[in-house]
C-alpha positions as CSV (number, residue, x, y, z in Angstrom):
1,M,22.4,7.0,-16.6
2,R,20.3,10.0,-15.7
3,I,19.0,10.2,-19.4
4,L,17.9,6.5,-19.2
5,V,16.1,7.1,-15.9
6,L,14.4,10.1,-17.3
7,M,13.3,8.2,-20.5
8,A,11.9,5.4,-18.4
9,F,10.0,7.9,-16.3
10,L,8.6,9.6,-19.4
11,I,7.5,6.3,-20.9
12,L,5.7,5.2,-17.8
13,T,4.1,8.7,-17.6
14,I,2.9,8.6,-21.2
15,Q,1.5,5.0,-20.8
16,S,-0.3,6.1,-17.6
17,S,-1.9,9.1,-19.3
18,F,-3.4,6.8,-21.9
19,S,-5.1,4.9,-19.0
20,G,-7.0,8.0,-18.1
21,E,-8.1,8.6,-21.7
22,C,-9.0,4.9,-22.0
23,L,-11.4,5.0,-19.0
24,T,-13.2,8.0,-20.4
25,E,-13.5,6.2,-23.8
26,L,-14.9,3.1,-22.1
27,K,-17.5,5.0,-20.1
28,K,-18.8,6.5,-23.4
29,T,-18.7,3.3,-25.3
30,Y,-20.2,1.2,-22.5
31,P,-22.6,3.4,-20.6
32,S,-24.0,0.4,-18.6
33,M,-20.5,-0.6,-17.5
34,E,-20.6,-1.7,-13.9
35,E,-18.3,0.2,-11.5
36,I,-17.1,-1.7,-8.5
37,S,-15.6,0.5,-5.7
38,P,-13.8,-1.1,-2.8
39,S,-15.1,-0.5,0.7
40,Y,-11.8,0.8,2.2
41,A,-9.2,0.8,-0.5
42,K,-9.0,4.2,-2.3
43,N,-6.4,3.4,-5.0
44,F,-8.1,1.0,-7.3
45,K,-11.5,0.5,-9.0
46,I,-12.9,-2.4,-11.1
47,Y,-15.1,-1.9,-14.2
48,K,-17.0,-4.8,-15.7
49,T,-18.9,-5.5,-18.9
50,N,-20.0,-8.7,-20.5
51,K,-16.9,-8.5,-22.7
52,F,-14.1,-7.6,-20.3
53,T,-13.0,-6.5,-16.9
54,Y,-11.0,-3.3,-16.6
55,I,-8.8,-2.5,-13.6
56,K,-7.9,1.1,-12.9
57,I,-5.1,1.9,-10.4
58,K,-5.3,5.6,-9.6
59,K,-1.8,6.2,-8.3
60,L,1.4,4.2,-8.8
61,W,3.4,6.1,-6.2
62,I,3.2,9.2,-4.0
63,G,2.8,12.2,-6.3
64,D,1.5,10.3,-9.3
65,N,-1.9,11.6,-10.4
66,V,-2.5,9.5,-13.5
67,G,-2.2,5.8,-12.6
68,K,-2.5,2.8,-14.9
69,G,-5.1,0.6,-16.4
70,Y,-5.3,-3.1,-17.3
71,F,-7.8,-5.3,-19.2
72,L,-8.6,-8.8,-17.9
73,K,-10.0,-11.7,-19.9
74,S,-9.6,-10.0,-23.2
75,K,-7.3,-10.1,-26.2
76,P,-6.1,-7.0,-27.9
77,N,-7.8,-7.9,-31.2
78,Q,-11.1,-8.2,-29.4
79,L,-11.2,-4.4,-28.7
80,N,-11.1,-1.5,-31.1
81,H,-10.1,1.0,-28.5
82,C,-7.5,1.5,-25.8
83,K,-5.0,-0.4,-27.9
84,L,-2.1,0.8,-25.7
85,Q,-3.5,-0.7,-22.6
86,K,-2.2,-3.9,-21.1
87,H,-4.1,-7.2,-21.4
88,L,-3.6,-9.8,-18.7
89,K,-5.0,-13.3,-18.8
90,T,-6.5,-14.5,-15.5
91,N,-6.1,-18.3,-15.9
92,V,-2.6,-18.0,-14.6
93,E,-0.3,-20.9,-13.8
94,K,3.0,-19.2,-13.1
95,I,3.3,-16.2,-10.9
96,I,6.3,-14.1,-9.8
97,P,5.6,-11.8,-6.9
98,L,8.3,-9.2,-6.2
99,S,7.3,-8.4,-2.6
100,T,6.7,-10.7,0.4
101,T,3.4,-8.8,0.9
102,Y,2.1,-10.4,-2.3
103,V,3.3,-13.8,-1.1
104,A,1.1,-13.6,1.9
105,F,-1.9,-12.6,-0.3
106,L,-1.2,-15.6,-2.6
107,E,-0.9,-18.0,0.3
108,A,-4.2,-16.7,1.7
109,L,-5.9,-17.7,-1.6
110,K,-4.0,-21.0,-1.6
111,L,-2.1,-20.0,-4.7
112,E,1.5,-20.4,-3.3
113,K,2.2,-23.4,-5.5
114,K,1.9,-21.2,-8.6
115,I,4.8,-19.1,-7.5
116,V,7.8,-19.9,-9.7
117,G,10.3,-17.3,-8.7
118,F,11.0,-14.6,-6.0
119,P,13.9,-12.2,-5.5
120,K,15.8,-13.2,-2.3
121,T,13.6,-16.1,-1.1
122,N,15.4,-16.0,2.3
123,Y,13.1,-13.0,3.2
124,I,9.9,-15.1,2.9
125,N,8.2,-16.0,6.2
126,S,4.9,-17.6,5.1
127,K,5.1,-21.2,6.2
128,R,3.7,-23.1,3.2
129,T,5.7,-21.0,0.8
130,R,8.9,-21.6,2.8
131,I,8.4,-25.3,2.3
132,L,8.2,-24.8,-1.4
133,V,11.4,-22.7,-1.2
134,K,13.2,-25.5,0.6
135,K,12.0,-28.0,-2.0
136,Q,13.5,-25.7,-4.7
137,K,10.0,-25.3,-6.3
138,I,10.6,-21.5,-6.2
139,K,13.6,-20.1,-8.0
140,N,15.7,-17.7,-5.9
141,L,16.0,-14.7,-8.3
142,K,19.0,-12.4,-8.3
143,F,18.5,-8.8,-7.1
144,P,18.7,-6.3,-8.8
145,L,16.5,-8.3,-11.1
146,N,18.0,-9.9,-14.2
147,P,15.3,-9.6,-17.0
148,E,16.5,-12.7,-18.9
149,E,16.5,-14.8,-15.7
150,L,13.0,-13.7,-14.8
151,I,11.6,-14.1,-18.3
152,S,13.1,-17.6,-18.6
153,L,10.6,-18.8,-16.0
154,K,7.8,-17.9,-18.5
155,P,5.5,-16.2,-15.9
156,D,1.8,-15.6,-16.7
157,L,1.8,-12.8,-14.1
158,I,4.4,-10.6,-12.4
159,I,3.1,-8.6,-9.4
160,S,5.4,-5.7,-8.8
161,Y,5.8,-2.8,-6.3
162,S,5.9,0.6,-7.8
163,S,7.9,3.7,-7.1
164,S,9.3,6.8,-8.8
165,A,12.8,5.9,-7.4
166,P,15.4,5.4,-10.2
167,E,16.4,1.9,-8.9
168,V,12.8,0.7,-9.2
169,L,12.3,2.1,-12.7
170,G,14.7,-0.6,-13.8
171,L,11.5,-2.7,-14.1
172,E,10.9,-0.8,-17.3
173,K,13.5,-3.1,-19.0
174,I,11.5,-6.1,-17.9
175,E,8.3,-4.5,-19.1
176,K,9.7,-4.0,-22.6
177,I,10.3,-7.8,-22.8
178,T,7.0,-8.9,-21.3
179,K,3.6,-7.2,-20.9
180,K,2.6,-9.4,-17.9
181,I,3.5,-7.0,-15.1
182,I,0.9,-5.3,-12.9
183,Y,2.0,-2.7,-10.5
184,F,0.5,-3.2,-7.0
185,P,0.9,-0.1,-4.8
186,E,-1.2,-1.3,-1.9
187,Y,1.3,0.5,0.5
188,L,-0.4,3.9,-0.5
189,E,-3.5,2.9,1.4
190,D,-3.8,4.6,4.9
191,H,-6.5,2.3,6.3
192,P,-5.5,-1.2,7.5
193,L,-8.5,-2.7,5.9
194,G,-7.7,-0.7,2.7
195,R,-4.4,-2.5,2.3
196,A,-6.0,-5.9,3.1
197,E,-8.7,-5.2,0.5
198,W,-6.1,-5.4,-2.3
199,I,-6.5,-9.2,-2.0
200,I,-9.8,-8.8,-3.9
201,L,-7.9,-7.2,-6.8
202,L,-5.6,-10.2,-6.7
203,G,-8.7,-12.4,-6.8
204,Y,-9.8,-10.8,-10.1
205,L,-6.3,-11.3,-11.5
206,T,-6.2,-15.0,-10.7
207,D,-9.9,-16.0,-11.2
208,H,-10.3,-16.4,-7.4
209,I,-12.8,-13.6,-7.0
210,S,-15.1,-15.5,-4.6
211,E,-12.3,-16.8,-2.4
212,S,-10.8,-13.3,-2.1
213,K,-14.1,-11.7,-1.1
214,I,-14.7,-14.4,1.5
215,F,-11.2,-14.0,2.9
216,F,-11.5,-10.2,3.1
217,N,-15.0,-10.1,4.5
218,D,-13.9,-12.5,7.3
219,V,-10.9,-10.2,8.2
220,R,-13.1,-7.1,8.0
221,T,-15.7,-8.6,10.3
222,K,-13.1,-9.6,12.9
223,Y,-11.4,-6.2,12.7
224,L,-14.5,-4.2,13.1
225,K,-15.7,-6.3,16.1
226,L,-12.4,-5.8,17.9
227,R,-12.4,-2.1,17.1
228,K,-16.0,-1.6,18.4
229,N,-15.0,-3.1,21.7
230,F,-12.0,-0.9,22.4
231,E,-12.0,2.3,20.2
232,K,-14.3,4.1,22.7
233,S,-12.5,3.0,25.8
234,E,-12.4,5.8,28.4
235,F,-8.9,4.9,29.4
236,K,-6.7,5.7,26.5
237,R,-3.1,4.5,26.3
238,K,-0.6,7.1,25.0
239,V,1.6,5.8,22.3
240,L,4.8,7.0,20.6
241,L,5.5,5.9,17.1
242,G,8.7,6.3,15.0
243,K,12.4,6.6,15.7
244,K,15.3,9.1,15.9
245,Q,17.2,9.7,12.6
246,D,19.8,12.4,11.9
247,G,18.7,14.5,14.8
248,N,15.0,14.4,13.9
249,W,12.2,12.1,14.9
250,I,10.7,10.2,11.9
251,A,7.2,9.0,12.5
252,P,4.1,8.0,10.5
253,S,1.6,10.9,9.9
254,S,-1.6,11.2,12.0
255,N,-3.8,9.6,9.3
256,S,-1.3,6.8,8.4
257,Y,-1.8,3.0,8.5
258,L,0.0,2.6,11.9
259,S,-1.7,5.6,13.5
260,R,-5.1,4.2,12.5
261,L,-4.2,0.8,14.0
262,V,-3.2,2.5,17.3
263,E,-6.4,4.5,17.5
264,D,-8.6,1.6,16.6
265,A,-7.0,-0.4,19.4
266,G,-8.0,2.3,21.9
267,G,-4.7,4.2,21.9
268,I,-3.7,7.8,21.3
269,N,-0.8,8.8,19.1
270,I,0.9,11.5,21.1
271,L,2.4,13.0,18.0
272,K,-1.0,13.5,16.3
273,G,-1.1,16.9,14.9
274,S,2.7,17.4,14.9
275,K,4.7,17.9,11.8
276,V,6.2,14.5,11.9
277,N,8.5,15.1,8.9
278,N,10.2,17.9,10.6
279,L,10.1,17.1,14.4
280,K,13.2,17.5,16.5
281,F,14.2,14.8,18.9
282,E,14.1,17.4,21.7
283,E,10.4,17.9,21.0
284,V,9.8,14.2,21.6
285,L,11.8,14.3,24.8
286,K,9.4,17.0,26.2
287,K,6.5,14.5,25.8
288,K,8.3,11.4,27.0
289,R,6.6,11.3,30.4
290,L,3.2,11.1,28.8
291,V,4.2,7.9,26.9
292,D,2.8,4.6,28.0
293,F,4.1,2.6,25.1
294,W,6.7,3.2,22.4
295,L,6.2,1.2,19.2
296,P,9.2,1.8,16.9
297,H,8.5,-0.8,14.2
298,T,12.2,-1.3,13.4
299,A,14.6,-4.3,13.2
300,W,15.6,-3.9,16.9
301,K,15.4,-7.1,18.9
302,N,16.4,-5.8,22.3
303,R,17.3,-2.6,24.3
304,N,21.0,-3.1,23.4
305,D,20.1,-2.8,19.7
306,I,18.4,0.5,20.4
307,L,21.3,2.0,22.4
308,N,23.9,0.6,19.9
309,E,22.3,2.6,17.2
310,D,22.2,5.8,19.2
311,K,23.2,6.4,22.8
312,K,20.9,9.4,22.9
313,Y,18.0,7.1,23.3
314,N,19.1,6.9,27.0
315,L,17.6,10.4,27.3
316,L,14.2,9.0,26.1
317,F,14.3,6.2,28.6
318,S,15.4,8.1,31.7
319,N,12.8,9.1,34.3
320,T,9.9,7.4,32.4
321,N,7.8,4.3,32.8
322,M,7.3,3.8,29.1
323,K,7.3,0.2,27.8
324,V,8.8,-0.6,24.4
325,Y,7.2,-3.2,22.1
326,N,8.6,-3.9,18.6
327,S,7.1,-5.9,15.8
328,T,10.0,-8.4,15.5
329,R,8.7,-11.5,17.2
330,K,8.2,-13.4,13.9
331,N,11.2,-12.1,12.0
332,N,13.1,-14.9,10.4
333,A,16.9,-15.5,10.7
334,N,17.4,-13.4,7.5
335,S,15.5,-10.4,8.9
336,G,12.4,-11.1,6.9
337,F,9.6,-9.1,8.5
338,D,6.4,-11.2,8.9
339,F,4.7,-8.1,10.3
340,W,5.0,-6.5,6.9
341,E,4.2,-9.7,5.1
342,T,1.4,-11.7,6.7
343,G,0.4,-8.7,8.8
344,L,-0.8,-6.6,5.9
345,S,-3.3,-9.3,4.9
346,R,-4.4,-9.8,8.6
347,P,-4.8,-6.4,10.2
348,D,-7.3,-7.9,12.5
349,L,-4.5,-9.9,14.1
350,I,-2.3,-6.8,14.4
351,L,-5.2,-5.0,16.1
352,K,-5.6,-8.0,18.5
353,D,-1.9,-7.7,19.4
354,L,-2.2,-4.0,20.1
355,I,-5.4,-4.4,22.2
356,T,-3.6,-7.1,24.2
357,I,-0.6,-4.8,24.8
358,F,-2.7,-1.7,25.7
359,N,-5.2,-3.5,28.0
360,H,-3.5,-6.5,29.6
361,K,-2.8,-6.2,33.3
362,Y,-0.3,-9.1,33.6
363,E,2.6,-8.9,31.2
364,K,3.8,-12.4,31.9
365,D,0.6,-13.8,30.5
366,L,0.7,-11.8,27.2
367,V,0.2,-13.9,24.1
368,L,1.3,-11.9,21.1
369,R,1.8,-12.8,17.5
370,W,4.1,-10.1,16.1
371,Y,5.1,-7.7,19.0
372,K,7.6,-8.5,21.7
373,K,8.7,-6.4,24.7
374,L,12.2,-5.0,24.4
């Protein structure tokens, strides 16, 4: 098993190295090639000529420094270079997304009717797509993925998460059967608008470029307007992120997606500057009286869930006025997290929730989309 995993890793690494060589070759061959850089996303770029569009994804996972490249709207026999690069057609009719995040992106572009399969459909929250699931328009795929079952749906495009973990490298088996997979590591972006901007890449993949730009620009405008109103507030709420695990406190880093949202909403991450990967629970307890709000971002639905997981959380609650808000208001009955589905495409609405929590005087009047008080 270890040998197979290593071989899969080496194959993906070799393919990725060719993407770097390909981009160098293209720049020499097409000196006037247009380079389109996203405004907030750092992990992809788009290159255009009158013959093709080339997508370069810089990193597939944390630690990857090579990435992967894809040609759009071109056939292999049309190009005399970069023959090992993937060629994806953009007039897609059948799509298989492998993460609920991509479902929300597709629904935002009104492409949910092109979804033909999804692993464990019970996790999907998006309303219009749920209707299609109930009508059995979307096949509930087995997980771990069965390559034959997936390929039997004849997808034009498979949008996949990427990771160096062995269980995810099983996707290589599917990639050997079909060349229609694109890896979509939007989770590596640390800016909320950076993650949302991946919808533009999806727009290029599906011939919905204009629609994707309109959607993103609207989200960006709303986000920046909210941030401008509250990021410079003199009264800053002190916020605790993360949770206890194996004696340590596991929390997002200071420059992470969630930390940025807290700061843009006018809050202060009290663990900013701390070594969050090696922080003892006792160190967090020392700061507990500073905390106004704790945002754990877990599956907990109430205080009992917290204490049932670890009684030591009582130490965190004692002698404090901290309030706990968790992002589980819109979880479905099967623990599908809409915060990590629709929320990634609508960071403006997450920001609105946080601003409401941090600044509202009357809790009973709070109107929140994803967060609920525990």
